[in-house]
PADO-457117 format. One line per field, with one value per residue: chain; residue in one letter; residue number from 1; x, z, y of N, C-alpha, C in turn. Coordinates in Angstrom, 3 decimals. Atoms other than C-alpha are relative to their C-alpha. Layout:
BEGIN
cadena	A, ... $
residuo	a, ... $
num	NUM, ... $
nu	X, ... $
nw	Z, ... $
nv	Y, ... $
cau	X, ... $
caw	Z, ... $
cav	Y, ... $
cu	X, ... $
cw	Z, ... $
cv	Y, ... $
This chain:
BEGIN
cadena	A, A, A, A, A, A, A, A, A, A, A, A, A, A, A, A, A, A, A, A, A, A, A, A, A, A, A, A, A, A, A, A, A, A, A, A, A, A, A, A, A, A, A, A, A, A, A, A, A, A, A, A, A, A, A, A, A, A, A, A, A, A, A, A, A, A, A, A, A, A, A, A, A, A, A, A, A, A, A, A, A, A, A, A, A, A, A, A, A, A, A, A, A, A, A, A, A, A, A, A, A, A, A, A, A, A, A, A, A, A, A, A, A, A, A, A, A, A, A, A, A, A, A, A, A, A, A, A, A, A, A, A, A, A, A $
residuo	m, k, t, f, k, q, i, q, e, k, a, l, s, i, a, q, q, k, l, m, a, l, a, l, q, h, k, r, g, e, l, e, a, d, k, v, t, p, a, v, e, k, l, a, d, s, m, s, e, k, e, l, e, d, f, a, s, t, k, h, k, g, l, p, k, k, v, d, e, d, g, h, t, d, v, p, s, s, e, r, m, c, k, t, i, v, e, d, a, n, a, i, l, s, s, l, g, s, l, q, d, e, a, s, l, p, t, w, w, t, n, k, l, a, t, a, a, k, d, l, n, s, l, n, d, y, i, s, n, p, s, e, n, k, k $
num	1, 2, 3, 4, 5, 6, 7, 8, 9, 10, 11, 12, 13, 14, 15, 16, 17, 18, 19, 20, 21, 22, 23, 24, 25, 26, 27, 28, 29, 30, 31, 32, 33, 34, 35, 36, 37, 38, 39, 40, 41, 42, 43, 44, 45, 46, 47, 48, 49, 50, 51, 52, 53, 54, 55, 56, 57, 58, 59, 60, 61, 62, 63, 64, 65, 66, 67, 68, 69, 70, 71, 72, 73, 74, 75, 76, 77, 78, 79, 80, 81, 82, 83, 84, 85, 86, 87, 88, 89, 90, 91, 92, 93, 94, 95, 96, 97, 98, 99, 100, 101, 102, 103, 104, 105, 106, 107, 108, 109, 110, 111, 112, 113, 114, 115, 116, 117, 118, 119, 120, 121, 122, 123, 124, 125, 126, 127, 128, 129, 130, 131, 132, 133, 134, 135 $
nu	-1.375, -0.303, -1.205, -0.920, 0.551, 1.166, -0.386, -0.186, -1.253, -0.070, -1.260, 0.037, -0.551, -0.064, -1.236, 0.232, 0.921, -0.765, -0.913, 0.789, 0.427, -1.161, -0.166, 1.086, -0.346, -1.105, 0.529, 0.803, -0.878, 0.107, -1.271, -1.134, -0.765, -1.055, 0.639, 0.493, -0.983, 0.103, 1.123, 1.222, -0.062, 0.268, 1.428, 0.742, -0.202, 0.475, 1.425, 0.876, 0.505, 1.154, -0.509, -0.560, 1.136, 0.641, -0.815, -0.155, 1.274, 0.323, 0.113, -0.963, 0.662, -0.129, -1.223, -1.220, -0.940, -0.896, 0.161, -1.227, 0.113, 0.636, 1.395, 0.814, 0.479, 1.202, -0.139, -0.513, -1.440, -0.655, 0.115, -0.967, -1.342, -0.147, -0.204, -1.382, -0.852, 0.089, -0.715, -1.435, -0.427, -0.064, -1.178, -1.163, -0.028, -0.422, -1.433, -0.704, 0.084, -0.983, -1.331, -0.378, 0.161, -1.262, -0.240, 0.021, 0.654, -0.592, 0.605, 0.992, 1.206, 0.689, 0.521, 1.228, 1.014, 0.430, 0.814, 1.271, 0.770, 0.495, 1.040, 1.185, 0.606, 0.708, 1.182, 0.955, 0.554, 0.902, 1.225, 0.684, 0.528, 0.398, 0.526, -1.138, -0.763, 0.514, -0.172 $
nw	-0.414, -0.148, 0.659, -0.933, -0.409, -0.849, -1.268, -1.073, -0.639, -1.427, -0.640, -0.731, -1.332, -0.405, 0.574, 1.425, 0.101, -0.295, 1.121, 1.123, -0.334, 0.277, 1.462, 0.494, -0.335, 0.876, 1.365, 0.030, -0.234, -1.395, -0.622, 0.894, 0.323, -0.992, -1.256, 0.133, 0.377, 1.404, 0.160, 0.074, 1.277, 1.055, -0.064, 0.509, 1.453, 0.708, -0.213, 0.222, -1.234, -0.415, -0.622, -1.301, -0.865, -0.426, -1.051, -1.126, -0.702, -0.738, -1.451, -0.736, -0.808, 0.488, 0.784, -0.781, 0.102, 1.121, 0.670, 0.665, 1.461, 0.568, -0.405, 1.030, 0.880, 0.689, 1.425, 0.246, -0.255, 1.134, 1.160, -0.182, 0.223, 1.446, 0.597, -0.299, 0.837, 1.369, 0.038, -0.100, 1.237, 1.048, -0.264, 0.363, 1.468, 0.495, -0.267, 0.884, 1.354, 0.175, 0.024, 1.272, -0.018, -0.404, -1.416, -0.875, -1.295, -1.029, -0.145, -1.078, 0.509, 0.948, -0.785, -0.657, 1.050, 0.362, -1.114, 0.018, 1.158, -0.335, -1.023, 0.622, 0.849, -0.906, -0.500, 1.099, 0.179, -1.115, 0.034, 1.284, 0.018, -1.385, -0.201, -0.057, -1.216, -1.160, -1.212 $
nv	-0.236, -1.417, -0.480, -0.634, -1.290, 0.191, 0.590, -0.971, 0.346, -0.305, 0.319, 1.259, -0.223, -1.401, -0.537, -0.256, -1.132, -1.212, -0.203, -0.497, -1.361, -0.854, -0.073, -0.842, -1.385, -0.397, -0.131, -1.234, -1.140, -0.415, 0.362, -0.217, 1.201, 0.234, 0.415, 1.374, 1.015, 0.404, 0.930, -0.818, -0.712, 0.976, 0.305, -1.158, -0.064, 1.198, 0.247, -1.155, -0.609, 0.811, 1.224, -0.379, -0.346, 1.245, 0.596, -0.924, -0.166, 1.217, -0.169, 0.821, 1.025, 1.365, 0.203, 0.229, -1.114, 0.241, 1.282, 0.428, -0.073, 1.182, 0.008, -0.635, 1.058, -0.456, -0.318, -1.351, -0.056, 0.656, -0.892, -1.092, 0.542, 0.207, -1.323, -0.384, 0.849, -0.511, -1.284, 0.276, 0.664, -1.030, -0.837, 0.806, 0.069, -1.308, -0.116, 0.931, -0.547, -1.071, 0.609, 0.605, 1.447, 0.627, -0.275, 1.169, -0.217, 0.876, 1.327, -0.004, -0.655, 0.897, 1.131, -0.467, -0.127, 1.356, 0.500, -0.736, 0.467, 1.343, -0.144, -0.607, 1.026, 0.923, -0.701, -0.063, 1.344, 0.286, -0.813, 0.231, 1.366, 0.291, 1.361, 0.943, -0.260, 0.721, -0.819 $
cau	24.890, 26.058, 28.495, 31.515, 29.720, 26.708, 28.670, 28.414, 31.907, 32.389, 35.517, 36.385, 38.095, 38.308, 41.893, 40.784, 37.915, 40.291, 42.809, 40.099, 38.869, 42.386, 42.645, 39.266, 40.351, 43.554, 41.670, 39.379, 42.395, 41.660, 45.053, 48.334, 50.568, 53.304, 50.806, 49.951, 51.872, 52.663, 50.043, 47.316, 48.461, 48.387, 44.883, 43.642, 45.105, 43.869, 40.272, 37.354, 35.899, 32.728, 34.704, 36.591, 33.324, 31.808, 34.710, 35.100, 31.399, 31.429, 30.267, 32.707, 30.125, 30.915, 34.158, 37.420, 40.225, 42.379, 42.131, 45.149, 45.867, 44.789, 41.410, 40.186, 38.119, 35.303, 34.725, 35.220, 38.687, 39.617, 38.308, 40.422, 43.505, 42.872, 42.583, 45.933, 47.490, 46.246, 47.549, 50.939, 51.119, 50.334, 53.036, 55.533, 54.565, 55.025, 58.460, 59.482, 58.328, 60.767, 63.708, 65.637, 65.068, 68.733, 68.481, 69.045, 66.903, 68.128, 67.471, 65.665, 63.217, 62.473, 62.088, 59.507, 57.683, 57.598, 56.247, 53.597, 52.526, 52.226, 50.218, 47.879, 47.331, 46.383, 44.009, 42.376, 41.980, 40.340, 37.864, 37.073, 36.289, 34.424, 32.820, 36.257, 37.473, 37.101, 38.178 $
caw	-16.201, -14.901, -16.957, -15.348, -15.240, -13.416, -10.572, -7.351, -5.937, -2.175, -0.056, 1.522, 4.560, 6.540, 5.327, 1.687, 2.237, 3.759, 0.948, -1.670, 0.174, 0.016, -3.702, -4.297, -2.471, -4.515, -7.788, -6.937, -6.204, -2.488, -1.619, -3.177, -4.829, -2.223, 0.537, -0.796, -1.322, -4.811, -4.254, -3.652, -6.691, -8.867, -7.667, -8.406, -11.910, -12.707, -11.458, -12.335, -9.783, -9.689, -8.943, -6.154, -4.771, -4.672, -2.604, -0.436, 0.462, 1.933, 5.562, 8.133, 9.998, 9.593, 7.680, 8.934, 9.617, 6.940, 4.367, 3.259, -0.465, -1.078, 0.486, -2.648, -4.299, -5.678, -9.374, -9.159, -7.627, -10.410, -13.030, -11.541, -11.527, -15.175, -16.075, -14.378, -16.235, -19.561, -18.761, -17.738, -20.816, -23.097, -21.425, -21.853, -25.517, -26.082, -24.456, -26.428, -29.626, -29.006, -28.725, -31.719, -32.691, -31.998, -28.423, -25.638, -22.514, -19.198, -18.622, -15.329, -17.214, -20.035, -17.467, -15.535, -18.789, -19.699, -16.238, -16.422, -19.904, -18.683, -15.625, -17.673, -20.126, -17.235, -15.810, -19.213, -19.622, -16.194, -16.645, -20.280, -19.537, -16.198, -16.776, -17.058, -13.708, -10.515, -8.013 $
cav	22.903, 26.265, 28.271, 29.909, 33.281, 31.776, 30.209, 32.212, 32.302, 32.235, 32.307, 28.960, 30.467, 33.692, 34.150, 33.866, 36.317, 38.866, 38.388, 38.937, 42.041, 43.491, 42.648, 44.302, 47.464, 47.526, 46.995, 49.924, 52.140, 52.310, 50.748, 51.846, 49.233, 49.733, 48.837, 45.367, 42.143, 40.833, 38.103, 40.704, 42.677, 39.536, 38.663, 42.179, 41.991, 38.480, 38.682, 40.917, 43.305, 41.170, 37.989, 39.747, 41.156, 37.666, 36.347, 39.451, 39.525, 36.002, 36.025, 34.636, 32.547, 28.870, 29.424, 27.960, 30.438, 28.849, 26.041, 24.036, 24.337, 20.761, 21.586, 23.363, 20.639, 22.792, 23.486, 27.296, 26.829, 24.437, 26.864, 29.668, 27.452, 26.529, 30.219, 30.854, 27.921, 29.289, 32.784, 31.399, 29.144, 32.092, 34.183, 31.339, 30.912, 34.617, 34.557, 31.483, 33.179, 35.994, 33.574, 32.347, 28.717, 27.971, 29.249, 26.740, 26.442, 25.008, 21.312, 21.973, 24.230, 21.781, 18.968, 21.032, 21.783, 18.077, 17.188, 19.924, 18.767, 15.158, 16.228, 18.434, 15.582, 13.275, 15.897, 16.326, 12.556, 12.317, 15.182, 14.336, 10.664, 10.637, 7.225, 5.599, 6.973, 5.008, 7.735 $
cu	0.263, 1.238, 0.870, -0.584, -1.158, 0.358, 0.240, 1.244, 0.010, 1.386, -0.154, 0.570, -0.010, 1.239, -0.188, -0.926, 0.745, 0.973, -0.741, -0.494, 1.141, 0.213, -1.077, 0.289, 1.115, -0.500, -0.786, 0.845, -0.043, 1.263, 1.106, 0.776, 1.074, -0.558, -0.498, 1.128, -0.133, -1.176, -1.321, -0.053, -0.330, -1.485, -0.831, 0.105, -0.675, -1.496, -0.801, -0.458, -1.166, 0.453, 0.560, -1.104, -0.679, 0.762, 0.032, -1.286, -0.426, -0.002, 0.943, -0.648, 0.118, 1.247, 1.171, 0.932, 0.862, -0.300, 1.336, -0.232, -0.712, -1.467, -0.934, -0.446, -1.221, 0.311, 0.512, 1.503, 0.774, -0.067, 0.990, 1.418, 0.242, 0.216, 1.441, 0.973, 0.014, 0.765, 1.510, 0.521, 0.105, 1.209, 1.278, 0.128, 0.489, 1.501, 0.813, 0.018, 1.013, 1.435, 0.294, -0.100, 1.255, 0.300, -0.134, -0.652, 0.627, -0.777, -1.071, -1.318, -0.762, -0.553, -1.303, -1.133, -0.539, -0.899, -1.365, -0.886, -0.604, -1.147, -1.283, -0.715, -0.787, -1.275, -1.084, -0.648, -1.036, -1.327, -0.800, -0.663, -0.457, -0.494, 1.114, 0.779, -0.660, 0.091, -1.146 $
cw	0.058, -0.806, 1.041, 0.540, 0.984, 1.392, 1.018, 0.776, 1.438, 0.509, 0.797, 1.404, 0.303, -0.614, -1.481, -0.178, 0.228, -1.131, -1.200, 0.259, -0.240, -1.498, -0.610, 0.279, -0.912, -1.428, -0.159, 0.231, 1.421, 0.798, -1.035, -0.204, 1.043, 1.361, -0.039, -0.424, -1.495, -0.254, -0.135, -1.338, -1.167, -0.031, -0.604, -1.517, -0.736, 0.131, -0.259, 1.350, 0.544, 0.687, 1.392, 0.988, 0.541, 1.151, 1.247, 0.812, 0.792, 1.500, 0.701, 0.744, -0.673, -0.828, 0.918, -0.145, -1.245, -0.589, -0.641, -1.502, -0.580, 0.402, -1.035, -1.024, -0.798, -1.449, -0.225, 0.245, -1.145, -1.251, 0.096, -0.247, -1.490, -0.721, 0.198, -0.855, -1.432, -0.137, 0.039, -1.284, -1.147, 0.173, -0.380, -1.514, -0.610, 0.196, -0.897, -1.442, -0.263, -0.001, -1.394, 0.127, 0.486, 1.481, 0.818, 1.330, 1.020, 0.129, 1.080, -0.503, -0.939, 0.710, 0.710, -1.014, -0.396, 1.085, 0.022, -1.148, 0.282, 1.008, -0.580, -0.900, 0.844, 0.550, -1.069, -0.244, 1.075, -0.149, -1.281, -0.079, 1.387, 0.223, 0.129, 1.296, 1.199, 1.268, 0.161 $
cv	1.496, 0.355, 0.681, 1.299, -0.161, -0.532, 1.108, -0.402, 0.498, -0.372, -1.291, 0.122, 1.495, 0.653, 0.338, 1.209, 1.308, 0.337, 0.589, 1.422, 0.987, 0.178, 0.893, 1.474, 0.512, 0.232, 1.309, 1.257, 0.518, -0.335, 0.172, -1.302, -0.299, -0.439, -1.443, -0.934, -0.300, -0.956, 0.757, 0.729, -0.930, -0.375, 1.134, 0.095, -1.150, -0.264, 1.268, 0.557, -0.814, -1.286, 0.303, 0.361, -1.250, -0.648, 0.887, 0.140, -1.239, 0.282, -0.978, -1.164, -1.374, -0.266, -0.336, 1.210, -0.124, -1.367, -0.344, 0.012, -1.214, -0.123, 0.594, -1.047, 0.425, 0.386, 1.426, 0.136, -0.626, 0.863, 1.151, -0.486, -0.225, 1.325, 0.462, -0.798, 0.517, 1.317, -0.221, -0.650, 1.003, 0.904, -0.747, -0.090, 1.302, 0.189, -0.922, 0.509, 1.094, -0.527, -0.557, -1.513, -0.725, 0.200, -1.279, 0.380, -0.946, -1.317, -0.016, 0.578, -0.924, -1.230, 0.387, 0.127, -1.371, -0.599, 0.677, -0.479, -1.375, 0.088, 0.592, -1.002, -0.994, 0.632, 0.071, -1.355, -0.307, 0.742, -0.237, -1.371, -0.425, -1.426, -1.032, 0.123, -0.653, 0.830, 0.960 $
């Protein structure tokens, strides 16, 4: 079984390759912050230079111009999404830790948190028990 570090990451579309190339340039200081979108800036901050290089170096031959979000079914994409989930959860925990216990949160927010927790639990059940899954 390959570890996360051993997986060679490739762009799944020309659009993704170009986006990663911009994030790589920004990470290296070749593009100023005011010249890139927040999405490019977030990518540059959340990925290593090596990860960005892997995506940015993908050849265009045979790649579609664009892939719909639900088209990302590969393990590396899922690993990246899980990393983002962990980072976001840690940021939320940190913010919650700075609030007083008596503080009140909006219902819409706690409902979204409950839904996310339920969905993550289902995802964990599925991936942790592959022999029990029929899909």
